[in-house]
C-alpha positions as CSV (number, residue, x, y, z in Angstrom):
1,X,-4.6,31.3,-65.2
2,X,-7.1,33.3,-63.0
3,X,-5.7,36.0,-60.8
4,X,-6.8,35.1,-57.3
5,X,-5.8,38.5,-56.1
6,X,-8.8,40.0,-58.0
7,X,-11.3,38.0,-55.8
8,X,-12.4,40.2,-52.9
9,X,-12.8,38.5,-49.6
10,X,-15.0,40.9,-47.5
11,X,-17.9,40.8,-45.0
12,X,-20.2,40.3,-48.0
13,X,-18.5,37.0,-48.7
14,X,-19.8,35.5,-45.5
15,X,-23.3,34.0,-45.7
16,X,-25.6,32.6,-43.1
17,X,-28.0,30.1,-44.5
18,X,-31.3,29.2,-42.8
19,X,-32.1,25.6,-42.3
20,X,-34.1,25.2,-45.5
21,X,-31.4,26.7,-47.7
22,X,-28.7,24.6,-46.1
23,X,-30.6,21.3,-46.6
24,X,-31.5,22.1,-50.1
25,X,-28.0,23.3,-51.0
26,X,-26.3,20.3,-49.4
27,X,-28.9,17.5,-49.4
28,X,-26.3,14.8,-49.6
29,X,-25.2,15.7,-46.0
30,X,-28.7,14.7,-44.8
31,X,-30.0,12.0,-47.1
32,X,-26.9,10.6,-49.0
33,X,-27.2,10.3,-52.7
34,X,-30.3,11.7,-54.5
35,X,-31.1,9.2,-57.3
36,X,-34.4,8.6,-59.0
37,X,-35.6,5.6,-56.9
38,X,-33.9,2.9,-58.9
39,X,-31.6,2.1,-55.9
40,X,-32.7,1.1,-52.5
41,X,-30.5,3.7,-50.9
42,X,-31.7,6.6,-53.0
43,X,-32.8,9.7,-51.2
44,X,-36.6,9.3,-51.6
45,X,-36.4,6.1,-49.6
46,X,-34.4,7.9,-46.9
47,X,-37.1,10.5,-46.7
48,X,-39.7,7.7,-46.2
49,X,-37.5,6.0,-43.6
50,X,-37.0,9.2,-41.6
51,X,-40.8,9.5,-41.2
52,X,-41.4,5.9,-40.4
53,X,-38.5,5.9,-37.9
54,X,-40.4,8.3,-35.7
55,X,-43.4,6.0,-35.7
56,X,-41.2,3.1,-34.8
57,X,-39.7,5.1,-31.9
58,X,-43.2,5.6,-30.6
59,X,-44.0,1.9,-30.8
60,X,-40.7,1.0,-29.1
61,X,-41.6,3.3,-26.2
62,X,-44.9,1.4,-25.9
63,X,-47.3,3.6,-27.8
64,X,-49.0,2.3,-30.9
65,X,-49.2,-1.2,-32.5
66,X,-50.2,-0.1,-36.0
67,X,-48.7,2.1,-38.6
68,X,-50.5,2.9,-41.9
69,X,-48.4,3.7,-44.9
70,X,-49.7,4.8,-48.3
71,X,-47.2,5.1,-51.2
72,X,-47.8,6.0,-54.8
73,X,-45.3,6.9,-57.5
74,X,-44.8,10.4,-56.1
75,X,-46.6,10.8,-52.8
76,X,-46.3,9.3,-49.3
77,X,-48.7,9.3,-46.3
78,X,-47.7,7.8,-42.9
79,X,-50.1,7.6,-40.0
80,X,-49.1,6.2,-36.6
81,X,-51.2,5.8,-33.4
82,X,-48.7,6.8,-30.8
83,X,-48.9,9.8,-28.5
84,X,-49.0,12.4,-31.2
85,X,-46.7,15.4,-31.3
86,X,-47.3,17.9,-28.4
87,X,-49.8,20.3,-30.0
88,X,-47.8,23.4,-29.2
89,X,-44.7,22.1,-31.0
90,X,-46.2,20.7,-34.2
91,X,-44.6,23.4,-36.5
92,X,-41.3,23.5,-34.6
93,X,-40.5,19.8,-34.7
94,X,-40.6,19.8,-38.5
95,X,-39.1,23.2,-39.2
96,X,-36.6,24.1,-36.5
97,X,-33.2,22.4,-36.5
98,X,-32.1,21.0,-33.1
99,X,-35.7,20.7,-32.0
100,X,-37.1,17.3,-31.1
101,X,-38.0,14.8,-28.5
102,X,-34.9,12.6,-29.1
103,X,-32.9,15.0,-26.9
104,X,-34.9,13.8,-23.9
105,X,-33.6,10.4,-23.1
106,X,-36.5,9.8,-20.8
107,X,-39.0,10.3,-23.6
108,X,-37.1,8.3,-26.2
109,X,-34.5,5.6,-25.3
110,X,-32.5,3.6,-27.9
111,X,-34.3,5.4,-30.7
112,X,-33.8,5.3,-34.4
113,X,-34.4,8.9,-35.3
114,X,-31.5,11.3,-35.1
115,X,-32.3,14.1,-32.7
116,X,-35.0,15.9,-34.8
117,X,-33.1,16.4,-38.0
118,X,-34.9,13.8,-40.2
119,X,-38.3,15.4,-40.7
120,X,-36.8,18.8,-41.3
121,X,-34.9,17.3,-44.3
122,X,-38.1,15.7,-45.6
123,X,-39.9,19.0,-45.2
124,X,-37.2,21.0,-47.0
125,X,-36.9,18.6,-49.9
126,X,-40.6,18.3,-50.6
127,X,-42.8,20.4,-52.7
128,X,-45.7,19.5,-50.4
129,X,-45.3,18.5,-46.8
130,X,-48.1,18.2,-44.2
131,X,-47.9,17.3,-40.5
132,X,-51.0,16.7,-38.3
133,X,-51.1,15.7,-34.7
134,X,-54.0,14.2,-32.9
135,X,-54.0,14.4,-29.1
136,X,-56.9,14.0,-26.7
137,X,-59.7,15.3,-28.9
138,X,-57.7,18.1,-30.5
139,X,-55.8,18.3,-33.8
140,X,-53.2,20.8,-35.0
141,X,-51.9,20.7,-38.6
142,X,-49.5,22.6,-40.8
143,X,-48.6,22.6,-44.5
144,X,-45.3,23.5,-46.1
145,X,-43.8,24.0,-49.5
146,X,-40.0,23.3,-49.7
147,X,-39.8,24.0,-46.0
148,X,-41.8,27.2,-46.1
149,X,-44.9,27.3,-44.0
150,X,-48.0,28.0,-46.1
151,X,-51.0,27.1,-44.0
152,X,-51.8,25.9,-40.5
153,X,-54.9,25.3,-38.3
154,X,-56.4,23.5,-35.4
155,X,-59.7,21.9,-34.6
156,X,-61.5,19.4,-32.5
157,X,-61.3,15.8,-33.6
158,X,-62.6,12.3,-32.8
159,X,-59.5,10.7,-34.4
160,X,-57.3,8.4,-32.3
161,X,-54.1,9.9,-30.9
162,X,-51.1,9.9,-33.2
163,X,-49.4,11.7,-36.0
164,X,-50.0,12.0,-39.8
165,X,-47.2,13.0,-42.2
166,X,-47.8,13.5,-45.9
167,X,-45.1,14.6,-48.4
168,X,-44.3,14.8,-52.1
169,X,-40.5,14.8,-52.9
170,X,-39.3,17.8,-54.9
171,X,-39.0,16.7,-58.6
172,X,-36.3,19.4,-59.1
173,X,-34.1,17.6,-56.6
174,X,-35.1,14.0,-57.3
175,X,-35.3,14.0,-61.1
176,X,-37.5,11.5,-62.9
177,X,-38.1,9.7,-59.6
178,X,-40.8,7.3,-58.5
179,X,-41.1,4.9,-55.6
180,X,-40.5,1.2,-56.5
181,X,-42.9,-1.1,-54.6
182,X,-40.3,-3.8,-54.0
183,X,-37.9,-1.4,-52.2
184,X,-40.7,0.0,-50.1
185,X,-41.9,-3.5,-49.2
186,X,-38.4,-4.6,-48.2
187,X,-38.2,-1.6,-45.9
188,X,-41.6,-2.4,-44.4
189,X,-40.7,-6.0,-43.8
190,X,-37.5,-5.0,-42.1
191,X,-39.4,-2.8,-39.7
192,X,-41.7,-5.8,-39.0
193,X,-38.8,-8.2,-38.4
194,X,-37.2,-5.8,-35.9
195,X,-40.5,-5.2,-34.0
196,X,-42.3,-8.5,-33.6
197,X,-46.0,-8.1,-33.2
198,X,-46.1,-4.6,-34.8
199,X,-48.5,-4.4,-37.8
200,X,-47.6,-2.1,-40.7
201,X,-50.2,-1.6,-43.5
202,X,-48.8,-0.7,-46.9
203,X,-51.5,0.4,-49.3
204,X,-53.9,-1.7,-47.3
205,X,-51.7,-4.8,-47.4
206,X,-50.9,-6.0,-43.8
207,X,-47.3,-6.9,-42.8
208,X,-46.5,-8.5,-39.4
209,X,-43.8,-10.7,-38.0
210,X,-44.1,-12.8,-34.9
211,X,-40.6,-14.4,-34.9
212,X,-38.3,-11.5,-35.7
213,X,-35.0,-12.4,-37.4
214,X,-36.0,-16.0,-37.7
215,X,-38.8,-14.9,-40.1
216,X,-36.3,-12.7,-41.9
217,X,-34.0,-15.5,-42.8
218,X,-36.9,-17.9,-43.6
219,X,-38.3,-15.3,-46.1
220,X,-34.9,-14.4,-47.5
221,X,-33.8,-18.0,-48.2
222,X,-34.9,-21.2,-49.9
223,X,-35.4,-23.7,-47.1
224,X,-34.2,-26.5,-49.3
225,X,-30.9,-24.7,-49.9
226,X,-30.0,-24.4,-46.1
227,X,-27.6,-26.9,-44.8
228,X,-29.2,-27.0,-41.3
229,X,-32.2,-25.3,-39.6
230,X,-31.8,-21.7,-38.7
231,X,-30.2,-21.0,-35.4
232,X,-32.1,-18.3,-33.5
233,X,-30.7,-16.6,-30.4
234,X,-32.2,-13.8,-28.4
235,X,-30.9,-11.9,-25.4
236,X,-31.3,-8.5,-23.8
237,X,-30.7,-5.8,-26.5
238,X,-29.5,-8.4,-29.0
239,X,-30.9,-11.0,-31.5
240,X,-29.1,-13.2,-33.9
241,X,-30.2,-15.7,-36.6
242,X,-27.9,-17.7,-38.8
243,X,-27.4,-20.7,-41.0
244,X,-25.3,-21.9,-44.0
245,X,-26.5,-22.4,-47.5
246,X,-25.0,-23.4,-50.8
247,X,-24.5,-20.0,-52.3
248,X,-21.2,-18.3,-52.9
249,X,-20.1,-15.5,-50.6
250,X,-21.4,-14.2,-47.3
251,X,-24.8,-12.7,-46.7
252,X,-25.6,-10.5,-43.7
253,X,-28.6,-8.4,-42.5
254,X,-27.6,-6.1,-39.7
255,X,-29.7,-3.7,-37.7
256,X,-29.2,-1.1,-34.9
257,X,-32.3,0.1,-33.0
258,X,-34.4,-1.1,-35.8
259,X,-32.3,0.7,-38.5
260,X,-31.1,-1.5,-41.4
261,X,-27.4,-0.8,-41.5
262,X,-26.8,-1.8,-45.1
263,X,-23.1,-1.1,-44.8
264,X,-22.7,-3.0,-41.6
265,X,-20.4,-1.6,-39.0
266,X,-19.1,-2.4,-35.5
267,X,-21.9,-4.9,-34.7
268,X,-21.7,-6.9,-38.0
269,X,-17.9,-7.1,-37.8
270,X,-18.2,-8.4,-34.3
271,X,-20.6,-11.1,-35.4
272,X,-18.3,-12.2,-38.2
273,X,-15.4,-12.4,-35.7
274,X,-17.4,-14.1,-33.0
275,X,-18.7,-16.9,-35.3
276,X,-15.1,-17.8,-36.3
277,X,-13.8,-17.8,-32.7
278,X,-16.7,-19.8,-31.4
279,X,-16.6,-22.4,-34.1
280,X,-12.9,-22.9,-33.8
281,X,-13.1,-23.3,-30.0
282,X,-16.2,-25.6,-30.1
283,X,-14.6,-28.0,-32.6
284,X,-11.0,-27.4,-31.3
285,X,-9.8,-27.0,-34.8
286,X,-8.1,-24.0,-36.4
287,X,-10.4,-23.8,-39.4
288,X,-9.5,-21.1,-42.0
289,X,-11.7,-18.0,-41.5
290,X,-13.0,-18.1,-45.1
291,X,-14.1,-21.7,-44.7
292,X,-16.2,-20.9,-41.7
293,X,-17.8,-17.9,-43.2
294,X,-18.3,-19.3,-46.7
295,X,-22.0,-19.5,-47.6
296,X,-23.1,-18.1,-44.3
297,X,-26.4,-16.2,-44.1
298,X,-26.9,-14.3,-40.9
299,X,-28.9,-11.5,-39.3
300,X,-28.1,-9.4,-36.2
301,X,-30.0,-6.8,-34.3
302,X,-28.7,-4.8,-31.4
303,X,-30.1,-1.9,-29.4
304,X,-27.6,0.8,-28.4
305,X,-28.2,4.0,-26.3
306,X,-27.4,7.0,-28.4
307,X,-25.8,5.2,-31.4
308,X,-23.2,6.9,-33.5
309,X,-23.5,6.3,-37.2
310,X,-21.0,7.2,-39.8
311,X,-23.5,9.4,-41.8
312,X,-26.9,11.0,-41.4
313,X,-28.4,8.2,-43.4
314,X,-27.4,5.7,-40.7
315,X,-26.3,2.9,-42.9
316,X,-23.1,2.0,-40.9
317,X,-22.7,1.8,-37.2
318,X,-19.7,3.6,-35.8
319,X,-20.5,3.3,-32.1
320,X,-17.8,1.7,-29.9
321,X,-19.9,1.4,-26.7
322,X,-23.4,0.2,-25.9
323,X,-24.1,3.4,-24.0
324,X,-22.5,6.9,-23.6
325,X,-21.2,5.8,-20.2
326,X,-17.5,5.0,-20.7
327,X,-17.8,2.1,-18.3
328,X,-20.4,0.4,-20.5
329,X,-19.3,-2.6,-22.6
330,X,-18.1,-2.1,-26.1
331,X,-20.4,-3.2,-28.9
332,X,-17.7,-5.6,-30.1
333,X,-17.2,-7.3,-26.7
334,X,-21.0,-7.4,-26.1
335,X,-21.7,-9.2,-29.4
336,X,-18.7,-11.5,-29.1
337,X,-19.4,-12.5,-25.5
338,X,-23.1,-13.2,-26.4
339,X,-22.2,-15.4,-29.4
340,X,-19.4,-17.3,-27.7
341,X,-21.8,-18.2,-24.9
342,X,-25.1,-18.8,-26.6
343,X,-23.9,-20.3,-29.9
344,X,-21.6,-22.7,-28.2
345,X,-24.4,-23.8,-25.9
346,X,-26.8,-24.2,-28.8
347,X,-24.3,-26.5,-30.7
348,X,-23.9,-28.7,-27.7
349,X,-27.7,-29.0,-27.3
350,X,-28.3,-29.7,-31.0
351,X,-25.8,-32.3,-32.2
352,X,-27.4,-32.8,-35.6
353,X,-27.0,-29.1,-36.4
354,X,-23.5,-29.2,-35.0
355,X,-22.6,-32.0,-37.4
356,X,-24.2,-30.3,-40.4
357,X,-22.2,-27.1,-39.7
358,X,-19.0,-29.0,-39.4
359,X,-19.7,-30.9,-42.7
360,X,-20.4,-27.5,-44.5
361,X,-17.1,-26.0,-43.2
362,X,-15.1,-29.0,-44.3
363,X,-16.7,-28.9,-47.7
364,X,-15.7,-25.3,-48.1
365,X,-12.2,-26.2,-47.1
366,X,-11.9,-28.9,-49.8
367,X,-13.3,-26.5,-52.4
368,X,-10.8,-23.7,-51.4
369,X,-7.8,-26.0,-51.7
370,X,-9.0,-27.4,-55.1
371,X,-9.2,-23.8,-56.4
372,X,-5.9,-22.6,-54.9
373,X,-3.7,-23.6,-57.9
374,X,-6.2,-22.4,-60.5
375,X,-6.6,-19.0,-58.8
376,X,-2.8,-18.4,-58.8
377,X,-2.6,-19.0,-62.5
378,X,-5.7,-16.9,-63.2
379,X,-4.2,-14.0,-61.2
380,X,-1.0,-14.2,-63.2
381,X,-3.0,-14.2,-66.5
382,X,-5.0,-11.2,-65.4
383,X,-1.8,-9.2,-64.8
384,X,-0.3,-10.3,-68.1
385,X,-3.5,-9.2,-69.9
386,X,-2.7,-5.6,-68.9
387,X,-6.3,-5.4,-67.7
388,X,-6.6,-1.6,-67.5
389,X,-5.7,-1.1,-71.2
390,X,-7.1,-4.2,-72.8
391,X,-10.6,-4.6,-71.4
392,X,-11.2,-1.8,-68.9
393,X,-11.4,1.9,-69.5
394,X,-11.2,2.9,-65.8
395,X,-12.4,6.1,-64.3
396,X,-10.3,8.7,-62.5
397,X,-11.9,8.1,-59.2
398,X,-9.7,5.0,-58.9
399,X,-6.6,6.7,-60.2
400,X,-6.4,9.5,-57.6
401,X,-7.4,10.3,-54.1
402,X,-11.2,10.1,-54.5
403,X,-13.9,11.8,-52.5
404,X,-16.4,9.5,-50.8
405,X,-19.2,11.0,-52.9
406,X,-17.3,10.0,-56.1
407,X,-16.9,6.5,-54.9
408,X,-20.6,6.3,-54.1
409,X,-21.4,7.4,-57.6
410,X,-18.8,5.3,-59.4
411,X,-20.2,3.1,-62.2
412,X,-18.9,0.3,-64.4
413,X,-20.7,-0.2,-67.8
414,X,-20.4,-3.7,-69.1
415,X,-21.0,-3.7,-72.9
416,X,-20.4,-5.8,-76.0
417,X,-18.9,-4.7,-79.3
418,X,-16.4,-2.1,-80.3
419,X,-18.8,0.4,-81.6
420,X,-21.0,0.4,-78.4
421,X,-18.0,0.4,-76.1
422,X,-16.5,3.2,-78.1
423,X,-19.7,5.4,-77.9
424,X,-19.9,4.9,-74.2
425,X,-16.2,5.5,-73.6
426,X,-16.3,8.8,-75.6
427,X,-19.4,10.1,-73.9
428,X,-19.0,9.0,-70.3
429,X,-18.0,11.0,-67.3
430,X,-14.3,10.0,-67.0
431,X,-14.3,11.0,-63.3
432,X,-16.8,8.3,-62.1
433,X,-17.8,6.1,-65.1
434,X,-15.7,3.2,-66.4
435,X,-16.3,0.8,-69.3
436,X,-15.6,-3.0,-69.5
437,X,-15.8,-4.4,-73.0
438,X,-17.0,-8.0,-73.6
439,X,-15.9,-9.9,-76.6
440,X,-18.9,-11.7,-78.0
441,X,-21.4,-13.6,-75.9
442,X,-20.2,-14.8,-72.5
443,X,-20.4,-18.4,-71.3
444,X,-23.6,-19.7,-69.8
445,X,-22.3,-20.6,-66.4
446,X,-25.5,-22.0,-64.9
447,X,-24.7,-25.2,-63.0
448,X,-20.9,-24.7,-63.2
449,X,-18.6,-24.3,-60.2
450,X,-16.5,-21.2,-59.4
451,X,-13.6,-22.9,-61.1
452,X,-15.0,-21.5,-64.4
453,X,-14.6,-17.9,-63.1
454,X,-10.8,-18.4,-63.1
455,X,-10.5,-20.6,-66.2
456,X,-12.7,-18.4,-68.4
457,X,-10.6,-15.3,-69.5
458,X,-13.6,-13.0,-69.8
459,X,-15.0,-13.8,-66.3
460,X,-11.6,-13.8,-64.7
461,X,-10.8,-10.3,-66.1
462,X,-14.2,-9.0,-65.0
463,X,-13.8,-10.3,-61.5
464,X,-10.5,-8.6,-61.3
465,X,-11.9,-5.3,-62.7
466,X,-14.6,-5.4,-60.0
467,X,-12.2,-6.7,-57.3
468,X,-14.8,-9.0,-55.8
469,X,-12.8,-12.2,-55.5
470,X,-13.0,-12.0,-51.7
471,X,-16.4,-10.4,-51.4
472,X,-18.0,-6.9,-51.5
473,X,-15.7,-5.2,-49.0
474,X,-13.3,-4.4,-51.9
475,X,-15.9,-3.7,-54.6
476,X,-14.5,-0.9,-56.8
477,X,-17.8,0.3,-58.3
478,X,-21.0,1.1,-56.5
479,X,-23.1,0.4,-59.6
480,X,-22.5,-2.3,-62.2
481,X,-24.6,-1.5,-65.3
482,X,-25.2,-4.1,-68.0
483,X,-25.5,-2.1,-71.3
484,X,-26.6,-4.2,-74.2
485,X,-28.6,-3.7,-77.4
486,X,-32.3,-3.8,-77.3
487,X,-32.6,-6.9,-79.6
488,X,-32.6,-10.6,-79.1
489,X,-28.8,-10.9,-79.0
490,X,-28.6,-8.1,-76.5
491,X,-31.2,-9.6,-74.3
492,X,-29.3,-12.9,-74.4
493,X,-26.1,-11.3,-73.3
494,X,-27.9,-9.5,-70.5
495,X,-29.3,-12.9,-69.3
496,X,-25.9,-14.5,-69.4
497,X,-24.3,-11.7,-67.4
498,X,-27.1,-11.8,-64.8
499,X,-26.6,-15.5,-64.6
500,X,-22.9,-15.0,-63.9
501,X,-23.6,-12.5,-61.0
502,X,-26.4,-14.5,-59.5
503,X,-24.5,-17.8,-59.7
504,X,-21.2,-16.6,-58.2
505,X,-21.7,-13.2,-56.6
506,X,-25.4,-13.2,-55.4
507,X,-24.6,-10.7,-52.6
508,X,-23.7,-8.1,-55.2
509,X,-27.2,-8.4,-56.6
510,X,-28.9,-8.6,-53.1
511,X,-27.1,-5.5,-52.0
512,X,-28.5,-3.5,-55.0
513,X,-25.3,-3.0,-57.1
514,X,-26.5,-4.5,-60.4
515,X,-28.6,-2.5,-63.0
516,X,-29.7,-2.7,-66.6
517,X,-29.2,0.4,-68.7
518,X,-32.3,1.7,-70.5
519,X,-31.5,3.3,-73.8
520,X,-34.0,4.9,-76.1
521,X,-35.6,2.8,-78.8
522,X,-36.7,5.7,-80.9
523,X,-35.7,9.3,-81.8
524,X,-38.7,11.5,-82.8
525,X,-37.8,14.9,-84.2
526,X,-38.6,17.7,-86.5
527,X,-36.3,17.2,-89.4
528,X,-36.0,20.9,-90.0
529,X,-35.3,21.8,-86.4
530,X,-33.3,19.2,-84.4
531,X,-33.8,21.2,-81.2
532,X,-37.3,19.6,-81.3
533,X,-36.1,16.1,-80.6
534,X,-37.6,13.6,-78.2
535,X,-35.9,10.3,-77.2
536,X,-38.5,7.6,-76.5
537,X,-38.0,4.5,-74.4
538,X,-41.3,2.7,-75.4
539,X,-44.0,2.6,-78.0
540,X,-46.2,4.8,-75.7
541,X,-43.6,7.5,-75.4
542,X,-43.0,7.4,-79.2
543,X,-46.7,7.9,-79.9
544,X,-47.0,10.8,-77.5
545,X,-44.0,12.5,-79.1
546,X,-45.5,12.0,-82.6
547,X,-48.9,13.3,-81.5
548,X,-47.3,16.4,-80.0
549,X,-45.4,17.3,-83.2
550,X,-48.4,16.5,-85.4
551,X,-50.6,18.8,-83.4
552,X,-48.1,21.6,-84.0
553,X,-48.3,20.9,-87.8
554,X,-44.7,19.8,-88.0
555,X,-43.2,16.9,-89.9
556,X,-42.0,13.9,-88.0
557,X,-38.8,12.0,-88.5
558,X,-38.6,8.7,-86.6
559,X,-35.4,6.7,-86.1
560,X,-35.4,3.2,-84.6
561,X,-32.3,2.4,-82.6
562,X,-31.5,-1.3,-82.8
563,X,-28.0,-1.2,-81.3
564,X,-26.0,1.0,-79.0
565,X,-23.4,1.4,-81.7
566,X,-26.0,3.3,-83.8
567,X,-26.2,6.1,-81.2
568,X,-23.5,8.7,-81.6
569,X,-21.3,9.6,-78.7
570,X,-22.8,13.0,-78.5
571,X,-26.3,11.6,-78.1
572,X,-25.1,8.8,-75.8
573,X,-23.9,11.4,-73.3
574,X,-27.6,12.4,-72.8
575,X,-28.5,8.9,-71.7
576,X,-25.7,8.2,-69.1
577,X,-25.7,11.5,-67.2
578,X,-27.5,12.6,-64.1
579,X,-30.9,11.6,-65.7
580,X,-29.6,8.1,-66.7
581,X,-32.5,5.5,-66.7
582,X,-31.5,2.4,-64.8
583,X,-33.6,-0.6,-64.1
584,X,-32.4,-2.3,-60.9
585,X,-32.0,-6.0,-60.7
586,X,-34.1,-6.7,-57.6
587,X,-34.0,-9.9,-55.5
588,X,-37.5,-10.3,-54.1
589,X,-37.8,-12.1,-50.8
590,X,-39.4,-15.1,-52.4
591,X,-36.7,-15.5,-55.0
592,X,-34.8,-18.8,-55.0
593,X,-31.7,-18.3,-57.1
594,X,-31.3,-22.1,-58.0
595,X,-34.9,-22.3,-59.2
596,X,-34.7,-19.0,-61.0
597,X,-31.6,-19.9,-62.9
598,X,-32.8,-23.4,-63.6
599,X,-36.0,-22.0,-65.2
600,X,-34.4,-19.4,-67.4
601,X,-30.9,-20.8,-68.1
602,X,-31.2,-24.6,-67.6
603,X,-32.4,-27.3,-70.0
604,X,-35.5,-26.6,-72.0
605,X,-38.1,-27.5,-69.3
606,X,-41.8,-28.0,-70.1
607,X,-42.6,-24.9,-68.0
608,X,-40.3,-22.7,-70.0
609,X,-41.7,-24.1,-73.3
610,X,-45.2,-23.3,-72.1
611,X,-44.2,-19.8,-71.2
612,X,-42.5,-19.1,-74.6
613,X,-45.5,-20.5,-76.5
614,X,-48.0,-18.4,-74.5
615,X,-46.0,-15.2,-74.9
616,X,-44.5,-15.6,-78.4
617,X,-47.4,-13.9,-80.2
618,X,-47.4,-10.9,-77.8
619,X,-43.7,-10.4,-78.2
620,X,-44.0,-10.6,-82.0
621,X,-46.7,-8.0,-82.0
622,X,-44.5,-5.7,-80.0
623,X,-41.6,-6.2,-82.4
624,X,-43.8,-5.6,-85.4
625,X,-45.1,-2.4,-83.8
626,X,-41.6,-1.2,-83.1
627,X,-40.6,-1.5,-86.7
628,X,-43.6,0.5,-88.0
């Protein structure tokens, strides 16, 4: 045991970090988790958001109706046409903490950006950062490297007023990162929905919304699946859109001052509460809360003066009041009063929608009662199965008092077979990584009701392991990773598991919790020196590794991994660590889950037959090449 008395605590133990060092030492305080871009809330998207937020604030204050965004794998450029940063403060606003226009409530009201911190974080965490301001025929620019000023200048210009920000995230902080186009597009669309009439250009593609949250729900849902036309309500500092569908679970999109609050918060909780109270009063029936909310899809946007978020990444609203004035209404009462008044009036004025809503609630009530007995038996079976010893090798984060960061990084691997499960279990990080072992191929649950989740032992135990019976509020793992072999059987199991989540827990997929683990297909190495080993995830990577060793005049040993069980625990540890390659399962805005599942998992339709025939030769060529 170390002798703590030997540690000297002196004046030299006290350090003062400058702003760059502090951000780079503790980036999670400013941008949340780092990641490689495979999740929508990874740090590189927070950097992009911080820059665009400032442009949105300019637009909200009445300056600029166009924002140009260019994003490649590793570089971002954002140009707005607002007022431009005051020329004498161009360097300060991106390199001095506690410097910014957001402190002046007259210059920025109900803004998104958080008091001048955001762009400093972008600057400090980028290997290249450039800011350029255009104002009234003059331009001032400055370039930085990891927050350190490298060059600056000024000149006359004929450019329109506004600000240009360019940055390249630091690859030593965001390892193996690249921007995924779908996540960026989703972010751009959300800005459009919250700022009707504003045009954003992403890599020269135009994005604009004229109907706000109504457009959002129309783009996020299949119109045929909605039980009644979308209800769209707008008021001062608040906008709501809602309907009910046929999907399981609840689906919400919530925003504060244009910020997508992915973890909800005060305003979203108030909406959920208000819908229940309003429906009960309108129909004069004490419907169960779960029956009213079942299959709801809704969006809410509020504007709050000086909002308080629960983290710098602003994903959850913590504000209690609409304004700093203690006499201002609470966010909760503001939302509830609006919904009670406007939704009740809407239902009175639209009897057809009123009747459809009532019919959907009563259908949910019947389904819940039919499942009640089955659920009770299933819960008892799950307890008897001794879940944590039989199927689940849990992680310590759930067996102790976890840090928030550990919960954010918690992962459950779903795998099949004793050897694969054993390899992952032995090589995992026991603090944050858990393993759930499948027994053979799971059931194809397409077209089945949720009754099968309780009657099928495998699904029932998995549901309990995740703790998602009543929604995502109790989800035990932030990432659910399907880890199967890279062969036909493995692909089939992957599809069956994706079908399970899409069919019964689509909000888990929509909220970016489901991933596919990428494991290497090949190991290329020098047989005489195993330190010269390259793991390759594709034919192209394999060929590059072979060419590199051949150029050095070395022999090449190639191993083709066909199953996870063939990879030793020691090697497996390399593939599920900080540099783990994950492919997110992304729900694009045009995706219709019923149509998607029908195509891939339904009966052998002519369209699917045609697809298989047209692609069979290509897949065979790839397989043949992989075996060479």
